[in-house]
N, C-alpha and C positions, 0 to 999 in steps of 0.2 A: 613687266609680265613676259614670261618666256615665249609665249605664243606670238606676241607682238614683235618680239625681237628675232623671231625665226623667219624662214622663207615661206611659211604657210600662207596660202592665198585665201583659204576658206575653211572655217571650222564651225561645226554645229553638232548637236546631239542627234545621233542616228539610232532609231529603234532597232534597225536590222543588225547593226554591228555590236549591240550590247549582248552580253552573255545571257541575261534574263531581264525581263521587263514587267514582271507581275505587278499589277496595281490593285488597290483595295478601296472599298467604299465603306463609309460609316453606316452602321445599322443600329436599330433600337432593340435593346434587350431589357426586359423587366427583371430587376434584381431585388426581390423581396420588398417591393413597394418603394424602394429608395429612388430619389431623383438622380438619374444617371445622365451625365453630360452627353450631348449628341455626338461628340467626337471621341468617345472613349472606346467603343467597340467597332472593329473593322473586319470585313470579310473579303476574300479574294473575289475580284470582279473581272479579271481578264488579263491578257498579255498578248504580245506579238510573238508568235512561235517560230517565225522564219528568220534565218540568219544569212547575212551577206556582209562582207567587208568592203564591197565596192559599190553596191546599190544603196540608195538613200530612201529612207522613210523618216521624215522629220515632223516636228510639231511647232516650227517657228521658234518661239521663245528666244534663246540667246544665240546670236550669230556673230561670227567674226569675219571681217573682210580686210585683207591687206590692200594698201594703195598700190595695186599692181594692174598690169594689163589684163591678166587672167581673171582677177576678181571683178574688175569692171565689166569684162566681157560676159562673165557669168550673170552678173546683175542685169545687164542689158537683155540677155536671152531670157532670163526669168521674167522681166517686164513684158517681153513680147508674148510669152506663154500666158501670162495673166490676161493680157488684152485679147488673146485668141480664145481663152476659156473664161470669160468674165464671171460666170456663175459658179465657178469652182473655187475651192479654198486656196488661199495664197500658198500655204505650206505644201499642199499637194501639187501645185504648179511648180514649186521648187524641186520636189521629187522628180516630176516629169522632166523638167529641164535638165537636171543633173543626170538622170538615168538614160537620157536619149542623146547625150553628147556623142557625136559621130567620131569614129576612129580616123575619119578623113579630115577632121577639124584640128586646127592647132590647139584649141582650148583643151581637147581631150588629153593631149600629151603634156601640156604646160601647167594645168591647174593642179596645185599642190594642196591636198585636203587632209584635215585631221578630224576625228570624231571626238567630241567632248564627252566626258562622263556625265551620268545622270545628275550629279551634284550641281552642275552648272545650269541645268534645266529642270531643277527639282519642282515637281508638281505635287499638290496636296495628297494625291492618291499613292505616292511613293512614301509610305509612312516609315520605312526602314532606311531612308536615305538622308544623311545629314546634309543640309543645303549649303552650297557656296553662294549660289544665286537662287532665291526662293520665289516660287510661284505658289503661294500658300492655298489659293482657292482651287476648288475642284472645277474642271472644265464644264462649261455649259453645253448642253446638247443642242447642236444646230446642224441641220442637214444641208450640206452643199451639193450641188450637182456634180456627179462624177465626170472625170475627164473622158470625153468620147471623141477620140481623134479620128477623123475620116481617113487618115493615112495609115491607121492601124497601130500607131505607136502606143505604148502602155505606160502607165505611171510607174510600174515595176514589172519585172519579168520573172515569172515563176520558175523558168528553167534555170535561172542563176541563183536560186535560193536553196538552202538546206535547213534541216531542223536544228534548232538551238540545242546545245548540249549542257548549258549551264543550268543550275538549280537555285531558285530563290530560297533563302534561309527560313522563310515562313511557309509551312505546309499549306497546301491549298484547301484542305478539308477541315480547317479549323477557323475559329473566330479569335481575333486578337483582342485581349484586354490590355490596351496601351497604358492604362493607369497603373496596373499592378504587374505588368510584364508576364502575363499568364496566357497560355493557349487553351481554348475551350473546344471540346469535341462533343458531338451529339451522342447521348446514351439514353436509350429508351424514350426517344422523343424530346429529351431535355439537354440543354447545353450545360456541361459540367467542366470544371477545371481539370485539365489533363496533364499539363506540364508547365514548368516555368521556363522562360526564355531570358537569356542574357542580352538580347538585342535591345538597343535604345530606339525610341520612337519619337518622331517629330510630327505633331498633329496640331 
């Protein structure tokens, strides 16, 4: 693997560094009384709209660590963050750790990081992404305590973010018929076929 042979210390999928992150949820549509599979129709359900190539917002999933001083140091600091905020999600603690590396610390200057593409952390709601490593299930909804740092440090810093400029190939105002490769739009209160798409879907 090229990554393992490189000098990269840490690699993970970063929602902020991706051009677009639109995710979709399955919905039920009645089609002339036919029995429709539950994973056939999908609709836009959200995205992370902010961009940064330096800050991190991750979902855990696939992570790479080189056997290096920098990687071990990052892991140690992440563990300390988890212990400091035990009711918060582990991946949010990793964001917090990474985004609060001080310029006065050696780790800030020595940690060599790469952001993995979605295909390596493919979740079931990314129906347009061919997986390399697949997490086929949809995430369960569980509410963790937000990180409330008494020193005022943040999980991410809004001042360092900009609006994403990339556009997902699936329009947000349509429903996707993944079985037939058709996009549906609402006309007079009904969902009707509007156009065919050449996109492939993994559901």
